[in-house]
C-alpha positions in Angstrom: -4.4 -13.5 -24.5 -1.7 -12.0 -26.5 1.8 -12.2 -25.9 2.0 -9.2 -25.3 -0.7 -8.9 -23.0 0.3 -12.5 -20.9 3.6 -10.5 -20.9 2.4 -7.5 -19.3 -0.3 -9.5 -16.9 2.6 -11.5 -15.6 4.9 -8.6 -15.1 2.3 -6.8 -13.4 1.7 -9.1 -10.8 5.7 -9.7 -9.4 5.5 -5.8 -9.7 2.8 -5.2 -6.8 4.6 -6.0 -4.6 7.8 -4.3 -5.1 5.7 -1.0 -5.9 4.3 -1.6 -2.3 7.6 -2.2 -0.3 9.2 0.6 -2.4 5.9 3.0 -1.8 5.8 3.6 -5.1 2.3 3.1 -7.4 2.1 1.5 -10.6 1.1 3.2 -13.3 0.9 1.1 -16.5 3.1 -1.7 -18.5 3.6 -2.2 -21.5 5.6 -5.1 -23.8 6.7 -3.4 -26.9 8.5 -3.9 -30.2 10.5 -0.5 -31.4 12.8 -1.3 -34.5 13.4 -4.5 -33.9 14.0 -4.6 -30.6 11.8 -5.4 -27.2 11.2 -3.3 -24.2 9.5 -4.0 -20.9 8.6 -0.7 -19.7 7.2 0.1 -16.0 5.9 3.1 -15.6 5.7 4.1 -11.4 4.5 6.9 -9.9 3.7 8.5 -6.1 2.2 11.7 -4.7 5.5 14.5 -5.4 6.7 12.1 -8.4 9.6 9.3 -8.8 12.9 10.1 -8.1 15.8 8.1 -9.6 16.4 6.4 -6.7 12.8 4.8 -6.6 13.2 4.0 -10.4 16.7 1.9 -9.7 15.4 0.5 -6.7 12.6 -0.9 -8.4 14.3 -1.6 -11.8 16.8 -4.2 -9.5 14.0 -5.6 -7.8 12.1 -6.3 -11.0 14.5 -7.4 -13.0 15.9 -10.3 -9.9 12.4 -11.7 -10.0 11.9 -11.3 -13.8 15.1 -13.9 -13.5 13.8 -15.9 -11.2 10.3 -16.6 -13.4 12.3 -15.8 -17.0 8.9 -16.3 -18.8 9.9 -13.7 -21.7 10.9 -16.0 -24.2 12.2 -13.1 -26.6 15.6 -10.9 -25.9 14.0 -7.6 -24.4 15.3 -4.1 -22.5 14.2 -3.4 -19.3 12.4 0.2 -18.5 11.5 1.7 -15.2 10.4 5.4 -15.4 7.6 7.8 -14.4 5.4 7.9 -16.7 5.7 12.2 -17.7 4.3 15.2 -17.4 2.4 14.8 -20.7 1.3 11.2 -19.8 -1.0 9.1 -21.5 -4.4 8.2 -19.8 -5.1 4.9 -20.9 -7.0 3.7 -18.2 -10.5 3.9 -16.4 -8.1 4.8 -13.4 -5.8 7.6 -15.1 -8.7 8.8 -16.1 -10.6 9.3 -12.9 -7.2 10.7 -11.2 -7.6 13.1 -14.2 -11.6 14.5 -13.8 -10.6 18.9 -14.0 -7.2 18.7 -15.2 -6.5 19.7 -19.0 -5.9 17.1 -21.9 -5.2 17.1 -25.2 -7.6 14.5 -27.0 -6.8 12.5 -30.3 -9.5 11.0 -32.4 -9.2 8.5 -35.1 -11.1 10.1 -37.5 -12.0 14.1 -38.0 -14.8 15.5 -35.9 -16.0 18.8 -38.1 -12.4 18.6 -39.9 -10.7 18.6 -36.6 -8.5 15.8 -35.0 -7.0 17.2 -32.3 -9.3 18.4 -28.6 -7.9 20.4 -25.5 -10.2 21.0 -22.6 -11.0 20.6 -19.4 -11.8 16.1 -18.5 -15.6 16.7 -17.2 -16.4 13.0 -17.1 -16.5 9.4 -18.7 -18.1 6.2 -18.7 -17.4 2.9 -20.6 -18.6 4.7 -24.0 -18.0 8.0 -23.9 -15.0 11.2 -22.1 -16.9 14.2 -21.9 -14.7 17.4 -22.4 -15.3 21.5 -21.6 -13.8 23.2 -24.4 -14.4 26.9 -24.5 -17.2 26.2 -21.4 -19.1 23.6 -23.9 -19.1 20.1 -22.6 -18.2 17.8 -25.6 -18.0 14.8 -25.6 -16.7 11.8 -28.2 -17.3 8.3 -28.1 -14.6 6.3 -26.2 -14.4 4.1 -30.2 -13.4 7.1 -31.7 -10.9 8.1 -29.4 -6.9 7.7 -30.4 -5.2 8.8 -27.3 -5.6 11.0 -24.3 -3.1 13.0 -22.7 -2.5 15.7 -19.9 -1.6 18.9 -21.5 1.6 20.3 -20.9 2.1 23.9 -20.3 4.9 25.6 -20.4 
């Protein structure tokens, strides 16, 4: 397990009781480096959406728990937020909740001269993701999918 994966897993364990006591669910945890700075991000969600007060309460409790456990060697910024409207669907649980929703799917390599697809998420399994595009079911190998996000309609 990499340092990143270890930090994410330990943070997730600390976050579980905090999320439960604040009536929110954990959407994702990530530890990433951006422009030479490390960020520990916790994304939370709940029916009807999270508020700034939810984020603040979870952030304070998680910060205290991280100070006690102190397992991250690097200097980092802690961020707690909603995953947003155009959230990435990284995990099977994210995909499951989004069946029937419109999504944007990007592939690593062009398929028929195209790398970006928009359609209704119909199904998925360990090997593939299927979208309904213009009334037709189109399957993509999961290994070829770079990213899937909820479509934001304005």
